[in-house]
C-alpha positions as CSV (number, residue, x, y, z in Angstrom):
1,M,-18.9,-135.3,-86.9
2,M,-18.0,-134.2,-83.4
3,G,-15.7,-136.5,-81.5
4,L,-18.2,-137.6,-78.9
5,A,-17.3,-140.5,-76.7
6,S,-19.3,-143.7,-77.4
7,P,-21.8,-144.4,-74.6
8,T,-20.3,-147.8,-74.2
9,L,-17.1,-146.3,-73.1
10,A,-18.6,-144.3,-70.2
11,A,-17.8,-145.9,-66.8
12,F,-20.8,-147.7,-65.3
13,C,-21.4,-148.2,-61.6
14,S,-22.5,-151.4,-59.8
15,D,-23.8,-152.5,-56.4
16,T,-21.6,-155.6,-56.3
17,G,-18.0,-156.3,-57.0
18,G,-18.5,-158.6,-59.9
19,R,-17.7,-156.1,-62.7
20,Y,-14.9,-154.2,-61.0
21,E,-12.1,-155.5,-63.3
22,E,-14.2,-154.6,-66.3
23,W,-14.8,-151.1,-64.9
24,K,-11.2,-150.2,-64.3
25,P,-10.1,-149.6,-67.9
26,L,-13.2,-147.5,-68.5
27,I,-12.6,-145.3,-65.6
28,A,-8.9,-145.2,-66.5
29,Q,-9.9,-143.4,-69.7
30,E,-11.8,-140.8,-67.7
31,A,-8.8,-140.4,-65.3
32,R,-6.4,-139.9,-68.2
33,A,-8.7,-137.2,-69.6
34,A,-8.7,-135.5,-66.2
35,G,-4.9,-135.3,-66.2
36,V,-3.8,-138.4,-64.4
37,G,-0.4,-139.7,-65.4
38,E,1.0,-143.2,-65.8
39,R,1.9,-143.7,-62.1
40,G,-1.7,-142.9,-61.1
41,I,-3.2,-145.1,-63.9
42,Q,-1.0,-148.0,-62.8
43,A,-2.2,-147.5,-59.2
44,L,-5.8,-147.6,-60.4
45,M,-5.2,-150.7,-62.5
46,G,-3.5,-152.4,-59.5
47,S,-6.4,-151.7,-57.2
48,S,-8.9,-154.2,-56.0
49,Y,-12.6,-154.1,-54.9
50,S,-12.7,-153.4,-51.2
51,K,-15.4,-155.3,-49.4
52,A,-14.3,-153.7,-46.1
53,T,-15.0,-150.3,-47.6
54,I,-18.5,-151.2,-48.8
55,S,-19.3,-152.8,-45.4
56,A,-18.2,-149.6,-43.6
57,D,-20.2,-147.4,-46.0
58,R,-23.4,-149.4,-45.3
59,N,-22.9,-149.3,-41.5
60,Q,-22.3,-145.8,-40.3
61,K,-24.2,-145.9,-37.0
62,S,-22.3,-143.6,-34.6
63,F,-23.6,-140.4,-36.2
64,K,-27.1,-141.4,-35.2
65,Y,-26.2,-141.3,-31.5
66,T,-27.3,-138.5,-29.1
67,L,-24.6,-136.0,-28.4
68,D,-23.9,-137.4,-24.9
69,K,-23.6,-140.9,-26.3
70,F,-21.4,-139.8,-29.1
71,L,-19.0,-138.0,-26.8
72,Q,-18.9,-141.1,-24.6
73,V,-18.3,-143.6,-27.4
74,R,-15.6,-141.4,-29.1
75,G,-13.7,-140.9,-25.8
76,A,-14.2,-137.1,-25.4
77,E,-12.7,-136.9,-21.9
78,T,-9.5,-138.7,-23.0
79,I,-9.2,-136.4,-26.1
80,I,-9.6,-133.3,-24.0
81,K,-7.0,-134.5,-21.4
82,Q,-4.5,-135.5,-24.1
83,G,-5.3,-132.4,-26.1
84,R,-4.4,-130.1,-23.2
85,S,-1.2,-132.0,-22.6
86,R,-0.2,-131.8,-26.3
87,K,-1.0,-128.1,-26.5
88,A,1.1,-127.4,-23.4
89,K,4.1,-129.4,-24.7
90,N,4.0,-127.7,-28.2
91,A,2.7,-124.3,-27.4
92,N,4.8,-122.5,-29.9
93,F,3.8,-124.9,-32.7
94,Y,0.1,-124.4,-32.2
95,A,0.6,-120.6,-31.7
96,A,2.4,-120.4,-35.0
97,I,-0.4,-122.3,-36.8
98,E,-3.0,-120.0,-35.2
99,Q,-1.0,-116.9,-36.2
100,Q,-0.8,-118.1,-39.8
101,Y,-4.4,-119.5,-40.3
102,G,-6.4,-118.0,-37.4
103,V,-7.6,-121.5,-36.2
104,P,-7.0,-122.1,-32.4
105,A,-5.3,-125.1,-31.1
106,G,-8.4,-126.6,-29.4
107,V,-10.2,-127.1,-32.7
108,L,-7.2,-128.8,-34.4
109,L,-6.5,-131.0,-31.4
110,A,-10.2,-132.0,-31.1
111,I,-10.2,-133.0,-34.8
112,H,-6.8,-134.8,-34.5
113,G,-8.0,-136.7,-31.4
114,M,-11.4,-137.6,-32.9
115,E,-10.1,-138.7,-36.3
116,T,-7.0,-140.8,-35.4
117,A,-6.4,-140.6,-31.6
118,F,-3.6,-138.1,-32.4
119,G,-2.1,-140.3,-35.1
120,G,-2.4,-143.5,-33.1
121,Y,-4.6,-145.2,-35.8
122,M,-4.7,-143.8,-39.3
123,G,-6.4,-146.7,-41.0
124,D,-5.6,-150.1,-42.4
125,T,-7.3,-149.9,-45.8
126,N,-5.5,-149.4,-49.2
127,V,-6.4,-145.8,-50.1
128,V,-6.6,-146.2,-53.9
129,S,-8.6,-149.4,-53.6
130,A,-11.0,-147.8,-51.1
131,I,-11.6,-144.6,-53.0
132,A,-11.9,-146.5,-56.4
133,T,-14.4,-148.9,-54.9
134,L,-16.6,-146.0,-53.8
135,S,-16.3,-144.4,-57.3
136,Y,-17.4,-147.8,-58.8
137,D,-20.2,-148.3,-56.2
138,C,-23.5,-146.8,-57.3
139,R,-24.5,-145.2,-53.9
140,R,-22.3,-142.1,-54.1
141,S,-20.3,-142.5,-57.3
142,D,-20.7,-138.9,-58.4
143,F,-19.3,-137.7,-55.0
144,F,-16.4,-140.1,-54.8
145,T,-15.2,-140.2,-58.5
146,P,-13.5,-136.7,-58.2
147,H,-11.8,-137.9,-55.0
148,M,-10.6,-141.0,-56.8
149,I,-9.1,-138.8,-59.6
150,A,-7.4,-136.7,-56.9
151,A,-6.0,-139.8,-55.2
152,L,-4.4,-140.9,-58.5
153,I,-2.9,-137.4,-59.0
154,L,-1.5,-137.6,-55.4
155,V,0.2,-140.9,-56.5
156,D,1.6,-139.1,-59.6
157,R,3.0,-136.4,-57.3
158,G,4.5,-138.8,-54.8
159,S,2.3,-137.6,-51.9
160,I,0.9,-141.1,-51.6
161,T,1.9,-144.5,-53.1
162,P,-0.2,-147.3,-54.5
163,K,0.3,-149.0,-51.2
164,S,-0.6,-146.1,-48.9
165,Q,-3.1,-147.0,-46.2
166,G,-5.9,-144.9,-44.7
167,A,-9.5,-145.2,-43.4
168,K,-12.3,-147.2,-45.0
169,H,-13.5,-144.4,-47.2
170,G,-10.0,-143.5,-48.4
171,E,-9.3,-140.8,-45.9
172,L,-5.6,-139.9,-45.4
173,G,-3.3,-139.1,-42.6
174,H,-3.5,-137.6,-39.1
175,T,-6.8,-135.8,-39.6
176,Q,-8.2,-138.1,-42.4
177,F,-8.5,-135.9,-45.4
178,L,-10.4,-137.2,-48.4
179,P,-8.0,-137.2,-51.4
180,G,-9.8,-134.3,-53.2
181,N,-9.4,-132.1,-50.1
182,A,-5.8,-133.3,-49.6
183,L,-5.0,-132.2,-53.2
184,K,-6.8,-128.8,-52.9
185,Y,-5.9,-127.8,-49.3
186,G,-2.8,-129.8,-48.4
187,V,0.2,-127.6,-47.4
188,D,3.9,-128.4,-46.8
189,G,3.9,-127.4,-43.1
190,N,7.4,-128.5,-42.3
191,G,9.1,-127.1,-45.4
192,D,10.5,-130.4,-46.7
193,G,9.2,-129.8,-50.2
194,K,6.3,-132.2,-50.2
195,V,2.8,-132.5,-48.7
196,D,2.7,-135.6,-46.5
197,L,-0.5,-136.0,-44.5
198,N,1.1,-138.8,-42.5
199,N,3.4,-136.1,-41.1
200,M,1.7,-134.4,-38.2
201,T,3.0,-130.9,-39.0
202,D,1.8,-131.1,-42.6
203,A,-1.5,-132.6,-41.5
204,L,-2.4,-130.0,-38.9
205,A,-1.3,-127.1,-41.1
206,S,-3.4,-128.5,-43.9
207,T,-6.4,-128.9,-41.5
208,A,-6.0,-125.2,-40.5
209,N,-5.7,-124.2,-44.1
210,F,-8.8,-126.1,-45.0
211,L,-10.8,-124.4,-42.3
212,R,-9.5,-121.0,-43.2
213,Q,-10.2,-121.4,-46.9
214,K,-13.8,-122.6,-46.0
215,G,-14.4,-119.2,-44.3
216,W,-12.9,-119.4,-40.8
217,Q,-12.8,-115.9,-39.2
218,P,-9.8,-115.4,-37.0
219,G,-10.7,-114.3,-33.5
220,Q,-14.3,-115.2,-33.8
221,G,-16.0,-118.0,-31.7
222,Y,-16.7,-121.5,-32.9
223,Q,-19.5,-122.6,-30.5
224,E,-23.0,-123.2,-31.8
225,G,-24.5,-119.9,-33.0
226,E,-21.0,-118.3,-33.4
227,P,-19.5,-117.5,-36.8
228,N,-17.0,-120.3,-37.1
229,F,-19.4,-123.1,-36.0
230,A,-20.7,-123.2,-39.6
231,V,-17.1,-123.8,-40.8
232,I,-16.8,-127.0,-38.7
233,K,-19.8,-128.3,-40.8
234,Q,-17.5,-128.1,-43.8
235,W,-15.2,-130.7,-42.1
236,N,-18.0,-133.2,-41.2
237,A,-21.7,-133.0,-42.1
238,A,-22.9,-134.9,-38.9
239,T,-24.4,-132.5,-36.3
240,V,-23.1,-134.5,-33.4
241,Y,-19.6,-134.4,-34.8
242,Q,-19.7,-130.6,-35.2
243,Q,-21.1,-130.2,-31.6
244,A,-18.4,-132.5,-30.2
245,I,-15.6,-130.6,-31.9
246,A,-16.9,-127.3,-30.5
247,I,-17.3,-128.7,-27.0
248,M,-13.9,-130.5,-26.9
249,G,-12.1,-127.6,-28.5
250,K,-13.4,-125.1,-26.0
251,R,-12.3,-127.3,-23.1
252,I,-8.9,-127.9,-24.6
253,D,-8.4,-124.1,-25.2
254,G,-9.9,-123.3,-21.8
């Protein structure tokens, strides 16, 4: 007989937190099969159901705003002003990133400003608990389970710890990478031997790498209708977000 897993061992999903502790050892088996080591498994088993994550997941209103309202609410004018200042103070740094990846400073600064106010607020939610909660929750379990596996591998590698904090959906660092993207596209920008997305150099180099790997064409435009606008969609699926990055990036680069 083939060694098929018993259906009772497959991890279930739930719309409430009541069975989270029952779920953890089941998903841990799947995580081990996917290559997660003991440090990652311990992080999973030490995680807890995040009500804050579920609340945020059910209440994503800002992406339904008009573009003008979205720009106003997200502080576009402040991001543009600070973005220009940051570019001027670190011109060589941004030039080096553009030379390596082909992504101009304005785009990276717009994303950095939009995601965390240039690192001013990178989240207050336990990353492993947040991403595990979204894997357990039925709404988008198939989407978030690979990101949870990735988060546990990041724990194994020392890129994050079981106590690392991020955004409500488990996003990490200066530009808020989901763990699966951090694992796949994260680069060691400052050459210290590890990928740390709480380090600005690593985070911005990783963001540029993500965009380049997703098809960014160096030297081509990124406004609506231009080749690289489609690549911004790979970063965030909301149209108003894409439009805002293009508008702010152009003004920062201008």
